C-alpha positions in Angstrom: 99.9 68.7 77.6 99.5 67.7 81.1 98.9 64.3 79.6 102.5 63.5 79.0 104.6 65.8 80.9 107.2 64.0 82.9 109.1 66.5 80.9 108.2 66.1 77.3 104.6 66.6 76.4 102.4 68.7 74.6 99.9 67.2 78.2 78.9 59.8 95.6 80.5 58.2 92.3 78.0 59.5 89.7 78.6 63.0 88.4 77.0 65.1 85.7 77.1 63.4 82.3 78.8 64.8 79.2 75.6 66.3 78.1 72.8 67.3 80.4 69.8 65.1 80.1 66.6 65.9 78.3 64.9 66.5 81.7 67.2 69.4 82.2 66.3 70.9 78.8 62.6 71.5 79.1 61.0 73.9 76.6 57.9 75.9 77.6 56.4 75.6 74.1 54.2 72.5 73.8 51.3 72.4 71.4 50.4 68.8 70.2 46.7 68.3 69.8 45.6 71.8 70.7 42.2 72.5 69.2 43.3 75.9 68.0 43.3 77.2 64.4 46.6 78.9 63.7 47.4 81.4 60.9 50.0 80.3 58.4 52.7 82.5 59.9 51.9 81.2 63.4 52.1 77.6 62.2 55.4 78.2 60.6 56.7 79.7 63.8 55.5 76.8 65.9 57.0 74.2 63.5 60.3 76.1 63.6 60.3 76.0 67.4 59.5 72.3 67.4 62.3 71.7 64.9 64.7 73.7 67.1 63.6 71.7 70.2 64.2 68.4 68.5 67.7 69.5 67.4 68.5 70.8 70.8 67.5 67.5 72.5 69.6 65.5 70.0 72.6 67.6 71.0 71.9 67.1 74.7 71.8 63.3 74.5 75.1 62.8 72.6 77.4 60.0 73.6 79.5 60.6 76.8 82.5 59.2 74.9 83.1 62.7 73.5 83.7 61.5 70.0 80.9 63.7 68.6 81.9 67.0 70.1 81.3 70.2 68.3 84.5 72.0 67.4 83.3 75.0 69.5 82.9 73.2 72.8 80.7 74.6 75.4 81.2 78.2 74.4 85.0 78.0 74.7 87.0 79.3 71.8 89.0 76.7 69.9 92.4 77.7 68.7 93.2 76.0 65.4 96.1 78.0 63.9 99.1 79.7 65.2 97.5 83.1 64.5 94.6 82.1 66.9 97.1 81.6 69.7 98.7 85.0 68.9 95.3 86.7 69.4 95.4 85.9 73.1 99.1 86.8 73.7 99.3 89.4 76.4 100.8 92.9 75.9 104.1 91.7 77.4 104.5 89.1 74.6 103.6 86.0 76.7 101.0 83.2 76.4 99.2 81.8 79.5 99.2 78.0 79.8 96.8 76.0 82.0 98.2 72.9 83.7 96.0 70.1 85.0 98.1 66.9 85.2 101.9 66.6 85.5 102.1 70.4 84.9 100.7 70.8 88.4 104.4 70.3 89.3 106.5 73.4 88.7 109.6 71.1 88.3 107.9 69.2 85.5 106.6 72.4 83.9 110.1 73.9 83.9 111.5 70.7 82.4 109.2 71.4 79.4 109.2 75.2 79.5 112.5 76.2 81.1 111.8 80.0 80.8 108.2 80.0 82.1 107.2 82.8 84.5 104.6 83.4 87.1 103.8 79.8 88.0 100.6 79.9 90.2 97.6 77.9 91.4 94.2 78.7 89.9 90.7 77.3 89.5 88.9 76.3 86.3 85.2 75.8 86.3 83.2 73.6 84.0 85.8 70.9 83.3 86.8 67.5 84.6 90.0 65.4 84.3 89.8 62.0 82.7 92.3 59.2 82.2 91.2 58.4 78.6 94.2 59.4 76.4 96.8 56.9 75.2 100.2 58.5 75.4 103.0 57.3 73.1 105.7 58.7 75.4 104.8 56.0 77.9 105.7 53.4 75.3 108.9 55.3 74.5 110.0 55.3 78.1 109.0 51.8 78.8 106.4 52.6 81.5 103.2 51.6 79.6 101.6 48.3 80.5 99.5 47.3 77.5 98.8 43.9 78.9 96.8 45.5 81.7 95.7 48.5 79.7 97.6 50.8 82.1 98.5 53.1 79.3 96.5 56.3 79.7 97.4 59.9 80.6 95.1 62.8 81.4 93.1 65.1 79.3 90.2 67.4 80.3 86.7 67.8 78.9 83.8 70.1 79.6 81.5 69.0 82.3 78.9 71.2 84.0 79.1 71.3 87.7 82.8 70.3 87.9 85.6 72.6 89.0 89.3 71.9 88.9 92.3 73.3 90.8 94.9 73.8 88.1 98.1 75.8 87.6 98.7 78.7 85.2 102.0 80.1 84.0 103.3 82.1 81.1 105.6 81.2 78.2 107.1 83.3 75.5 105.3 84.0 72.3 108.2 82.4 70.4 107.4 79.1 72.1 104.0 78.8 70.5 105.0 76.6 67.5 106.9 74.1 69.6 104.0 74.0 72.1 101.5 73.2 69.3 103.8 70.5 67.9 104.4 68.9 71.3 100.7 68.8 72.1 99.8 67.5 68.6 96.8 65.3 69.5 94.9 67.7 71.7 92.2 70.2 71.1 93.3 73.7 72.1 90.8 75.8 73.9 91.1 79.4 75.2 89.7 79.3 78.7 89.2 81.8 81.6 90.8 80.5 84.8 90.3 82.4 88.0 92.1 82.8 91.3 91.3 80.6 94.2 89.4 83.7 95.6 87.2 83.7 92.6 88.7 86.6 90.7 88.7 85.9 87.0 92.0 86.4 85.1 92.0 89.1 82.5 94.0 87.1 80.0 92.7 83.7 78.7 94.9 80.6 79.1 95.4 77.7 76.6 94.0 74.4 77.8 94.8 71.1 76.1 91.4 69.4 75.9 90.0 66.1 74.6 90.1 65.7 70.8 88.6 62.8 68.8 90.4 60.2 66.7 88.6 61.2 63.6 89.3 64.9 64.0 92.9 64.3 64.9 93.5 62.1 61.8 91.8 64.6 59.5 93.0 67.9 61.0 96.4 67.2 62.5 97.6 64.3 60.4 95.9 65.8 57.3 94.5 62.3 56.5 98.1 60.9 56.2 98.5 57.3 57.5 102.2 57.9 57.4 102.0 60.8 59.8 99.8 58.8 62.1 102.1 55.8 62.0 105.1 57.9 62.9 103.4 59.4 65.9 101.2 56.5 67.1 101.0 53.5 64.8 104.6 52.4 65.4 103.8 51.9 69.0 100.8 49.7 68.2 98.3 52.4 69.0 95.4 52.4 66.7 93.1 54.5 68.8 94.1 57.5 71.0 90.9 58.4 72.8 89.5 55.4 74.6 87.0 54.5 77.4 88.5 51.1 78.2 92.0 52.1 79.5 93.5 52.6 83.0 96.0 55.2 84.2 99.7 54.6 83.5 100.9 53.8 87.0 104.1 55.9 87.1 102.4 58.9 85.5 99.4 58.6 87.8 101.7 58.6 90.9 103.6 61.6 89.6 100.4 63.7 89.1 99.0 62.8 92.5 102.3 63.9 94.2 102.3 67.1 92.1 98.8 67.9 93.3 99.6 67.0 96.9 102.6 69.4 96.8 100.2 72.2 95.9 98.3 71.7 99.2 95.4 69.9 100.7 92.7 71.6 98.5 94.5 70.8 95.3 95.1 67.2 96.5 91.5 66.5 97.4 90.3 68.2 94.2 92.6 66.0 92.2 91.3 62.8 93.8 87.6 63.8 93.7 87.4 65.5 90.2 89.7 63.1 88.2 88.0 60.1 86.7 88.9 56.9 85.0 87.9 56.4 81.4 84.5 55.1 82.5 83.7 58.7 83.8 82.2 57.2 86.9 85.1 56.0 89.1 87.0 58.8 90.8 90.7 58.5 91.1 90.3 58.5 94.8 88.2 55.4 94.8 90.4 53.7 92.2 93.5 54.3 94.4 91.7 52.9 97.4 90.6 49.8 95.6 92.0 48.2 92.4 94.7 50.8 92.0 95.9 50.2 95.6 99.7 50.2 95.7 100.4 52.7 92.9 101.5 55.4 95.3 104.0 53.0 97.0 105.7 52.0 93.7 109.0 53.7 92.9 109.4 55.1 89.4 112.3 54.0 87.1 115.6 55.4 88.2 116.0 57.6 85.1 112.7 59.3 85.8 113.4 59.6 89.5 116.7 61.3 88.9 115.3 63.7 86.4 111.9 64.6 87.8 112.0 63.4 91.4 110.7 60.4 93.2 
């Protein structure tokens, strides 16, 4: 969703890792070498606890690339079918959408959802933005630079301790099928944004989060190489979710300006809580160093006319 939405998209430097470390996951139970005779039932209980501990620690040290994520990420409900979406439709027949990239711009949001209502600024805790998603629309519009790997758009992923300033708005229930189709390669999560004052919204919002290549191919493409080729392969894209890419320059500039137009808090949050694919370098540092000059570049005229310069 926010990943591709110029108008058509279904969108210190070390921060908390993808999974918290084993040092943060200490268990009180520890019994190796204790000179105590246990009953059979006590022994079974202790062995069960040790087995659970080992499993828990394995989960906590999973790769930060995100390719091994559980389908139910961090206690957020995953929406896999249209009926799942309908379960969080409000009583007035609308669905809340959470914007984090180009959908920070109301103009961009309306170019994708002309009939949206109640566009507002909100906060989402427990997620970070990452430029790690290769977007085919950048190739279609001629703004991808594969020679420099400047081909990525934004996605979000769970991360403890992070907090994002986002936007929330409503679309009609009838738009759910087209929304799912437009955001084909993302994982859909029902999340609970809150106001900037800390008041949690009653109705959940849909967030387009990081998926994985394997899950995307099996679940969305149904294992069809033809479907994958039509959506990605024909652009020379053989991997969607990567950790070695850089932001598409035009898209990055657009998102930064969208955040800036929301105010200083949103702008600073965007620079400090958006990361390159290495998940170490903040966007703010990137724009001040190797990405210097991106904000001074003019977008192609066709995009400037349609979405603003």
